[in-house]
Every structure is written in structure tokens, then in C-alpha cells.
C-alpha positions as CSV (number, residue, x, y, z in Angstrom):
1,X,120.9,-59.7,-93.1
2,X,118.0,-60.4,-94.7
3,X,113.9,-60.1,-93.8
4,X,111.9,-62.6,-93.6
5,X,107.5,-62.3,-92.8
6,X,107.5,-65.8,-90.9
7,X,103.9,-68.5,-90.1
8,X,104.6,-69.1,-86.7
9,X,106.9,-68.5,-83.8
10,X,106.9,-71.4,-81.3
11,X,108.1,-74.8,-81.6
12,X,106.4,-77.6,-79.6
13,X,108.4,-77.3,-76.6
14,X,108.0,-73.1,-76.4
15,X,111.0,-72.7,-78.5
16,X,111.7,-69.6,-80.4
17,X,114.4,-68.5,-82.7
18,X,114.0,-64.6,-83.5
19,X,117.4,-64.9,-85.8
20,X,119.0,-67.7,-88.5
21,X,122.6,-67.8,-88.4
22,X,125.1,-65.7,-86.4
23,X,127.9,-63.8,-86.3
24,X,130.2,-64.8,-82.9
25,X,132.2,-66.7,-85.3
26,X,132.7,-69.7,-83.0
27,X,135.1,-72.0,-84.8
28,X,132.8,-75.2,-83.3
29,X,130.3,-74.0,-84.4
30,X,127.3,-76.8,-84.3
31,X,124.4,-75.1,-85.8
32,X,126.6,-74.9,-89.0
33,X,125.7,-78.2,-89.9
34,X,123.7,-78.9,-92.4
35,X,121.3,-81.2,-91.3
36,X,119.5,-78.0,-89.7
37,X,119.0,-76.3,-93.0
38,X,120.0,-73.3,-93.1
39,X,119.5,-72.3,-97.3
40,X,121.6,-68.8,-96.6
41,X,124.3,-67.9,-95.9
42,X,125.4,-68.2,-92.1
43,X,126.4,-65.1,-91.4
44,X,123.7,-63.4,-93.5
45,X,121.3,-63.0,-90.5
46,X,117.7,-63.8,-91.4
47,X,115.5,-62.0,-89.5
48,X,111.9,-62.9,-88.1
49,X,110.8,-59.4,-87.9
50,X,107.4,-60.2,-87.3
51,X,108.0,-62.4,-84.5
52,X,106.6,-60.4,-81.5
53,X,103.4,-59.6,-83.3
54,X,103.3,-64.1,-83.6
55,X,104.7,-64.3,-80.0
56,X,101.8,-61.6,-78.8
57,X,99.0,-63.8,-80.7
58,X,100.5,-66.9,-79.8
59,X,100.5,-66.0,-75.8
60,X,97.2,-64.5,-76.2
61,X,95.6,-67.7,-77.0
62,X,98.2,-70.4,-74.9
63,X,95.5,-71.6,-72.3
64,X,98.2,-72.9,-69.7
65,X,101.3,-70.5,-68.7
66,X,105.1,-71.9,-69.0
67,X,108.6,-70.8,-69.9
68,X,109.4,-69.2,-73.2
69,X,113.2,-70.2,-74.4
70,X,115.5,-68.7,-76.9
71,X,119.0,-69.0,-78.0
72,X,119.1,-72.3,-79.4
73,X,120.3,-71.9,-82.3
74,X,120.8,-69.3,-83.2
75,X,122.4,-66.6,-80.4
76,X,119.8,-63.7,-79.1
77,X,122.0,-61.5,-78.6
78,X,124.1,-61.1,-82.0
79,X,125.2,-57.8,-83.3
80,X,122.1,-56.5,-85.0
81,X,119.7,-56.4,-81.9
82,X,121.4,-54.0,-80.3
83,X,119.8,-51.8,-83.1
84,X,116.6,-54.3,-84.1
85,X,115.6,-54.8,-80.4
86,X,113.2,-57.4,-82.0
87,X,114.7,-60.2,-78.4
88,X,113.7,-56.9,-76.2
89,X,110.1,-57.1,-77.9
90,X,109.3,-59.9,-77.4
91,X,110.6,-59.9,-73.8
92,X,108.2,-57.6,-73.7
93,X,105.3,-59.3,-74.7
94,X,106.5,-62.5,-72.5
95,X,106.3,-60.4,-69.4
96,X,103.2,-58.8,-70.5
97,X,101.1,-61.7,-70.2
98,X,103.3,-62.2,-67.3
99,X,105.0,-66.0,-68.9
100,X,108.3,-67.5,-68.0
101,X,111.5,-67.4,-69.9
102,X,114.9,-68.8,-70.6
103,X,117.7,-66.8,-72.8
104,X,121.0,-68.7,-74.2
105,X,123.6,-65.5,-75.0
106,X,127.3,-65.6,-74.8
107,X,127.0,-62.0,-75.2
108,X,127.4,-59.5,-72.4
109,X,124.5,-57.3,-74.9
110,X,122.0,-59.3,-72.3
111,X,123.1,-56.9,-69.3
112,X,120.2,-54.3,-71.6
113,X,117.7,-56.0,-70.7
114,X,118.2,-56.7,-67.2
115,X,115.3,-54.6,-65.9
116,X,112.8,-56.9,-68.3
117,X,114.5,-60.1,-66.6
118,X,114.0,-58.7,-63.3
119,X,110.2,-58.2,-63.9
120,X,109.8,-61.2,-65.4
121,X,111.3,-62.9,-62.9
122,X,109.0,-61.2,-60.1
123,X,105.7,-62.9,-61.8
124,X,107.3,-66.0,-62.8
125,X,110.5,-67.1,-63.9
126,X,113.7,-66.4,-65.8
127,X,117.1,-67.8,-65.9
128,X,119.9,-66.3,-67.8
129,X,122.4,-69.2,-69.8
130,X,125.4,-68.5,-70.9
131,X,128.1,-71.1,-73.1
132,X,131.5,-71.0,-71.1
133,X,134.4,-74.0,-71.9
134,X,137.2,-71.7,-72.2
135,X,138.9,-70.1,-68.7
136,X,142.1,-69.1,-70.6
137,X,141.6,-65.6,-72.0
138,X,143.7,-65.9,-75.4
139,X,142.6,-69.9,-76.8
140,X,139.0,-68.0,-75.4
141,X,139.6,-65.0,-78.6
142,X,140.3,-67.4,-81.6
143,X,137.2,-70.2,-80.4
144,X,134.8,-67.4,-80.0
145,X,136.5,-64.6,-81.8
146,X,133.3,-62.0,-82.2
147,X,131.8,-61.6,-79.0
148,X,132.7,-61.6,-75.3
149,X,134.9,-64.0,-73.2
150,X,134.2,-66.4,-70.5
151,X,135.2,-63.1,-67.8
152,X,133.0,-61.1,-69.5
153,X,130.9,-64.0,-68.9
154,X,131.2,-65.4,-65.9
155,X,131.0,-60.5,-64.7
156,X,127.3,-60.7,-66.6
157,X,126.1,-63.9,-64.7
158,X,127.7,-62.1,-61.4
159,X,125.0,-59.4,-62.1
160,X,122.2,-62.0,-62.7
161,X,123.1,-63.6,-59.0
162,X,123.1,-59.9,-57.4
163,X,119.5,-59.3,-58.8
164,X,118.1,-62.5,-57.7
165,X,117.8,-64.5,-60.9
166,X,119.3,-68.0,-61.6
167,X,121.5,-68.8,-64.0
168,X,123.3,-72.1,-66.2
169,X,126.3,-72.8,-67.8
170,X,127.1,-75.2,-71.2
171,X,130.2,-76.6,-69.9
172,X,130.1,-77.5,-74.4
173,X,132.1,-78.4,-76.6
174,X,135.2,-79.1,-75.0
175,X,138.1,-79.3,-77.8
176,X,140.2,-82.9,-77.7
177,X,143.9,-81.3,-77.4
178,X,142.9,-78.1,-77.2
179,X,141.1,-77.4,-73.9
180,X,140.6,-80.5,-72.6
181,X,142.9,-79.8,-69.2
182,X,141.3,-80.5,-65.9
183,X,143.0,-77.0,-65.2
184,X,140.5,-75.5,-67.7
185,X,137.8,-77.4,-66.1
186,X,139.0,-76.2,-62.9
187,X,138.8,-72.5,-64.4
188,X,135.4,-72.9,-65.5
189,X,133.6,-73.9,-62.5
190,X,135.8,-71.8,-60.4
191,X,133.6,-68.7,-62.0
192,X,130.5,-71.2,-62.2
193,X,130.8,-71.6,-58.2
194,X,131.8,-68.2,-57.3
195,X,128.7,-66.9,-59.9
196,X,126.6,-69.2,-58.1
197,X,125.2,-70.8,-60.9
198,X,122.5,-73.3,-60.8
199,X,123.4,-75.8,-63.0
200,X,126.1,-77.0,-65.7
201,X,125.5,-78.3,-68.7
202,X,127.7,-81.2,-69.9
203,X,126.9,-84.4,-72.3
204,X,129.9,-85.2,-71.9
205,X,134.1,-84.4,-72.3
206,X,134.3,-83.8,-76.0
207,X,132.5,-81.9,-78.9
208,X,130.4,-83.8,-82.3
209,X,130.6,-82.4,-85.7
210,X,129.2,-83.4,-88.8
211,X,128.4,-82.0,-92.1
212,X,128.9,-78.5,-92.6
213,X,130.2,-77.6,-89.0
214,X,133.3,-80.2,-89.6
215,X,134.5,-78.9,-92.8
216,X,134.1,-74.9,-90.7
217,X,136.0,-76.4,-87.7
218,X,138.9,-78.0,-90.3
219,X,139.5,-74.6,-91.4
220,X,139.6,-72.7,-88.2
221,X,142.4,-75.4,-87.2
222,X,144.7,-75.0,-89.5
223,X,144.3,-71.3,-89.0
224,X,145.4,-70.8,-85.8
225,X,146.5,-75.0,-84.4
226,X,148.7,-75.7,-87.8
227,X,148.8,-79.6,-87.8
228,X,145.9,-80.6,-85.1
229,X,143.4,-80.4,-88.7
230,X,145.9,-84.4,-89.0
231,X,146.0,-85.7,-85.6
232,X,142.1,-85.1,-85.2
233,X,141.4,-86.6,-88.4
234,X,144.0,-89.6,-87.6
235,X,142.3,-90.2,-84.2
236,X,138.6,-89.3,-85.2
237,X,138.0,-89.9,-88.8
238,X,134.7,-88.5,-89.7
239,X,133.0,-89.5,-86.3
240,X,130.3,-87.7,-85.4
241,X,131.0,-88.3,-81.4
242,X,134.7,-86.4,-81.1
243,X,135.5,-88.0,-77.5
244,X,138.7,-86.4,-75.2
245,X,141.7,-88.5,-74.3
246,X,140.5,-86.9,-71.4
247,X,137.3,-87.6,-70.8
248,X,136.9,-89.9,-68.4
249,X,138.8,-88.2,-65.6
250,X,137.3,-84.3,-67.0
251,X,133.5,-86.6,-66.1
252,X,134.8,-87.5,-63.2
253,X,135.7,-84.2,-61.7
254,X,133.1,-82.0,-62.9
255,X,130.6,-84.2,-61.5
256,X,132.3,-84.7,-58.3
257,X,132.9,-80.6,-58.1
258,X,128.8,-79.8,-58.9
259,X,128.1,-82.7,-55.7
260,X,130.6,-80.7,-54.0
261,X,128.7,-77.5,-54.1
262,X,125.2,-78.3,-54.5
263,X,125.3,-77.7,-58.5
264,X,122.7,-79.2,-60.7
265,X,125.1,-81.3,-63.5
266,X,123.1,-83.7,-65.8
267,X,121.9,-82.7,-68.6
268,X,118.1,-84.0,-67.2
269,X,118.6,-82.1,-64.0
270,X,118.9,-79.0,-66.2
271,X,116.2,-79.0,-68.7
272,X,113.8,-79.9,-65.7
273,X,114.8,-77.5,-64.3
274,X,114.9,-74.8,-67.1
275,X,111.5,-75.4,-68.3
276,X,109.5,-76.0,-64.7
277,X,107.4,-72.9,-65.1
278,X,107.0,-70.6,-61.7
279,X,103.5,-68.5,-60.9
280,X,104.5,-66.0,-58.4
281,X,102.0,-63.9,-59.5
282,X,99.5,-62.9,-56.3
283,X,95.8,-65.3,-56.5
284,X,93.1,-63.0,-57.4
285,X,90.5,-63.4,-55.4
286,X,87.4,-64.5,-57.1
287,X,84.1,-61.9,-56.3
288,X,81.3,-63.6,-54.7
289,X,77.3,-62.7,-54.8
290,X,77.9,-60.8,-52.0
291,X,80.9,-58.9,-53.7
292,X,78.7,-58.1,-56.9
293,X,75.8,-56.6,-55.1
């Protein structure tokens, strides 16, 4: 890893990335795409060492409270966070100023900060997010090798449920010829239903590939799924969107199941939910002239 001093910390949409790069090794990782301009080895994590100071200075100046989001590009709970605790420091600041937060991770290290999530959710709103794509644990360990499995993520979602904290799951990506079966989708949805998730984000049953992540994905197909790369190349060529041949059937099953259990299931509805700030702090009584004398 290497350290940098950032000039800013929040995006125009109140997104925050403390780390750039990742150590989870997911074979489909879109963040490896060259368009994101990570100009260093992907596993040589760039650490914004001054992130907490920048965040506090930014929140002090904000006139309108909002939900701070992190985890869209780089997982906030990569192993180095266990020692650095930069995410925890940022969460403490969000809690201090009574802003909302949402955090996306595949790591059960998230449970370390449950005390802060509960405190944030008492004052405003906190939503836990995770990715769940592969019900089969053996396949999960191949496609997401250096992080806890889908079952472990289901277990930490249950912890959030028990603490009254909402959650949203990303059912993305679905990998053609690997996990694009109704049996797999059913297994993941069963976890989501039992964990009481508020919403499930799906962009269709498939994945996207572009320069940077395509090469890494194909390298891993050669390693773990011999001959599958050739099938991809024959079927999709150099297309950006890689839909499953079973996409229509799987999407229908997904939406029908979510409707049945009252789960948000369009990206628009899920993102609207995730970005909605709720002020749960009691209204402060304004002093009148008589109160002051």
C-alpha cells in the first residue's frame, strides 16, 4: 500500500472512497477497468491518509444533511482497514455530525463497527449493502476468492436485521455459464428474504466487460473454467454487455419473487431509498424572549 494526501473527499453525489484498489480478487471486478484511471498496481492500495480530516471539514460546512455513501469503487473493509481504521474514524465523524450513511462491502469486518452503525441509525439513517451473486459456496470461493462467502454475508445481514438496521443487496454480476441458473438465483433470494432486506439491485442477468477487467476475467476463466473463455469470445466477441442466455427467464423470476415479498427491485427505487436522508433527532426547542430573561 501507499499513502496520499487527497485534496477532497466527497463526490458531487456525496460518495466517498478512502481506498483505491482492492485485495478481494473477485474475478469479475469492474473497478479494474482502465476507464477509472487507477494508475498503480491494483493490489497496491492507495490510502487517502487525510480522509477523516477532510471529511470533518466538509461536514462542518454542509448546510443540508445527507447520506454519505462509500464502497462503490473500492471495498471499505479490505484487510488493511483492520489496522488503519480510517473507515471507522470517518464513521465516527458522520455519527458526530448526525449525517446518514450507507456502506457497501463483501467483508464481515463490517461487524466491527456495529456500534457506530446503530448510533448513526438512531440519529439519521444507516443502510448496509453487500453483494450476493453465488449461492454455491465452492463457486463463490473461486469467483470471490479473498473475502467471506455468500453464506457469511447472509449471516452478517442477519446481524443488521437483529439490530433494526436496513440492508440492500447487489445481485450483480451474474456470470453466464457459471452461476446463471434459477437454482442459484433462488438460493440468493432465499437468503435475502430471510434477512429481511429492503431492496435488491440488479442490472439484468449478466455482467459487463471492458478493457482492464476483461483481460483479468479471461485469465481467471482459463485458470478455473477451462474452455469457457473461448465460449465467451465466440458468443459475445468484445461486447461490453454480456447477458446470460437465460436472462429473460431469470429476470422474470427475480422480479416476481421480489414483488411477492415486498422487496424493492429496480435500481431507481433502490438508489432513491439509499440516498434518502431521515432526521431522527428530536426538534430542539427554540428559545423565546421570555425563556432568555
